[in-house]
C-alpha positions as CSV (number, residue, x, y, z in Angstrom):
1,H,3.0,9.9,-2.9
2,C,5.2,6.9,-2.4
3,M,5.1,5.1,0.9
4,N,8.2,3.7,2.7
5,T,9.2,0.1,1.9
6,H,8.3,-0.9,5.5
7,F,4.8,0.5,5.3
8,Y,2.9,-2.6,4.2
9,T,4.8,-4.9,6.6
10,R,4.0,-2.6,9.5
11,L,0.4,-2.3,8.4
12,C,0.0,-6.1,8.4
13,Q,1.7,-6.5,11.8
14,G,0.1,-3.7,13.7
15,G,-2.9,-2.4,11.7
16,Y,-3.7,1.2,11.2
17,A,-2.4,2.2,14.6
18,A,1.1,1.2,13.6
19,V,1.2,3.5,10.6
20,Q,-1.3,6.3,11.3
21,R,1.5,8.8,12.0
22,W,3.4,8.0,8.8
23,T,1.2,10.5,6.8
24,K,0.4,13.1,9.3
25,R,2.1,15.8,7.2
26,V,0.6,14.6,3.9
27,D,-3.1,14.8,2.9
28,L,-3.3,11.6,0.9
29,F,-6.8,12.2,-0.2
30,S,-5.8,15.4,-2.0
31,L,-3.4,13.4,-4.2
32,D,-4.1,11.3,-7.2
33,L,-2.0,8.2,-6.4
34,C,-0.3,6.5,-3.6
35,L,2.4,3.9,-4.4
36,I,3.0,1.1,-1.9
37,P,6.0,-1.2,-2.4
38,V,5.2,-4.7,-1.1
39,H,7.9,-7.3,-0.3
40,L,6.7,-10.9,-0.6
41,G,9.8,-12.5,0.7
42,V,11.3,-13.4,-2.6
43,H,10.5,-10.4,-4.8
44,W,8.9,-7.0,-4.8
45,T,5.5,-6.1,-6.0
46,C,3.7,-2.8,-6.1
47,A,0.2,-1.7,-5.0
48,V,-1.2,1.6,-6.3
49,I,-4.1,3.3,-4.7
50,S,-5.8,5.7,-7.1
51,F,-7.9,8.3,-5.2
52,A,-9.2,9.8,-8.4
53,T,-10.8,6.6,-9.6
54,R,-11.2,5.0,-6.1
55,T,-9.4,1.8,-7.2
56,I,-6.5,-0.3,-6.0
57,H,-4.2,-1.9,-8.6
58,Y,-1.6,-4.6,-7.9
59,Y,1.5,-5.1,-10.1
60,D,3.5,-8.3,-9.9
61,S,6.1,-9.2,-12.6
62,L,5.7,-12.9,-11.7
63,H,1.9,-12.7,-12.1
64,G,1.3,-13.9,-8.6
65,K,-2.0,-13.5,-6.8
66,P,-2.2,-10.6,-4.4
67,P,-2.0,-11.7,-0.8
68,A,-5.2,-10.2,0.7
69,L,-3.7,-6.9,-0.2
70,A,-6.9,-5.0,-0.9
71,A,-8.5,-6.1,2.3
72,T,-5.5,-5.0,4.3
73,L,-5.3,-1.6,2.6
74,L,-9.0,-0.9,3.0
75,A,-9.1,-1.9,6.7
């Protein structure tokens, strides 16, 4: 499943309550992966949640450090 490009921003601004309805028709936990595009102001990065291995991966072509990404997604 691939989330909307506004998902991470809304999650940071309003927490789970702001995005809880975004997946009401999708059972995320029955899927293998969830792709989350993340815009850092100057460029895009990608977070991948693997439900099969229970891990979060962060991909940044500029090799930047993830901005508290895992804590935000796990909250």
